C-alpha positions in Angstrom: 34.0 99.8 82.7 32.4 100.9 86.0 30.6 98.2 88.0 26.9 99.1 88.4 24.4 97.6 90.7 20.7 98.2 90.9 18.9 98.2 94.2 15.3 97.2 94.1 14.0 98.9 97.3 10.4 97.8 97.9 9.8 97.6 94.2 11.5 100.8 93.2 14.7 100.5 91.2 17.8 102.6 92.2 20.7 102.1 89.8 24.1 103.1 91.3 27.8 102.3 91.3 29.3 99.5 93.4 31.9 102.0 94.6 29.1 104.3 96.0 27.7 101.4 98.1 31.1 100.1 99.2 32.4 103.5 100.4 31.2 103.3 104.0 31.0 100.5 106.6 27.2 100.0 106.5 24.5 97.5 105.4 25.4 98.2 101.8 29.2 97.5 102.0 28.4 93.9 103.1 25.6 93.6 100.5 27.8 94.5 97.5 30.7 92.4 98.7 28.6 89.4 97.7 26.9 90.8 94.6 27.9 90.4 90.9 28.2 93.4 88.6 24.9 94.5 87.0 23.0 92.5 89.5 19.6 93.6 90.9 19.6 93.3 94.7 16.2 93.3 96.5 16.0 95.3 99.8 12.7 94.7 101.6 12.2 98.3 102.8 9.9 101.2 102.0 11.4 103.2 99.1 9.9 106.6 100.2 13.1 108.2 101.5 15.7 105.9 99.8 16.8 108.6 97.3 18.0 110.6 100.3 19.8 107.6 101.7 21.5 106.9 98.4 22.3 110.6 97.8 23.9 110.7 101.3 26.2 107.8 100.2 27.0 109.8 97.0 28.2 112.7 99.2 25.1 114.9 98.9 24.5 115.7 102.6 21.1 117.3 102.3 17.9 116.0 103.8 14.3 117.5 103.6 13.4 120.4 105.9 10.5 118.4 107.4 10.5 117.0 110.9 8.5 113.8 110.1 10.6 113.1 107.0 13.9 113.5 109.0 12.5 111.2 111.7 11.7 108.6 109.1 15.1 109.0 107.3 16.8 108.6 110.7 14.9 105.3 111.3 16.0 104.0 107.8 19.6 105.1 108.4 19.5 103.2 111.7 18.4 100.1 109.8 21.1 100.5 107.2 23.8 101.1 109.9 24.7 104.6 108.5 25.9 106.2 111.8 26.9 109.5 110.2 23.4 110.0 108.8 21.8 108.9 112.0 23.8 111.5 114.0 23.1 114.2 111.4 19.4 113.5 111.6 19.4 113.5 115.4 21.2 116.8 115.6 18.8 118.3 113.0 15.8 117.1 115.0 17.3 118.6 118.2 17.8 122.0 116.5 14.4 121.8 114.8 11.7 120.6 117.2 8.2 120.1 115.9 5.9 123.1 115.9 4.0 123.7 119.1 0.6 122.8 117.6 2.1 119.5 116.5 3.5 118.8 119.9 0.1 119.5 121.5 -1.6 117.2 119.0 0.8 114.4 119.8 0.3 114.9 123.5 -3.5 114.7 123.1 -3.2 111.6 121.1 -0.9 110.0 123.6 -3.2 110.9 126.5 -6.2 109.2 124.7 -4.3 106.0 124.3 
């Protein structure tokens, strides 16, 4: 029997395998070391991009093609101590800067503050 764990991330349930979470040295490897099989573990984070975080741990190295989403995923990956995903997101953002009209809007907002 394969040990399963369910993560409750901000109220959204994400069932997965213990081995998926224990694979890398991250927030999750420490979390599952203390967990019982079939336990529901609460993570007090926004679940919006968590499916991308979990898929990354499963070996699916794909993230959305959206600058804001990648920035948010990078922020979450930093919280979860997932250095490989943080580095991937940083490289993606360097290669894909926001569109000029977005940069101009951000500059205008910053100037007003």
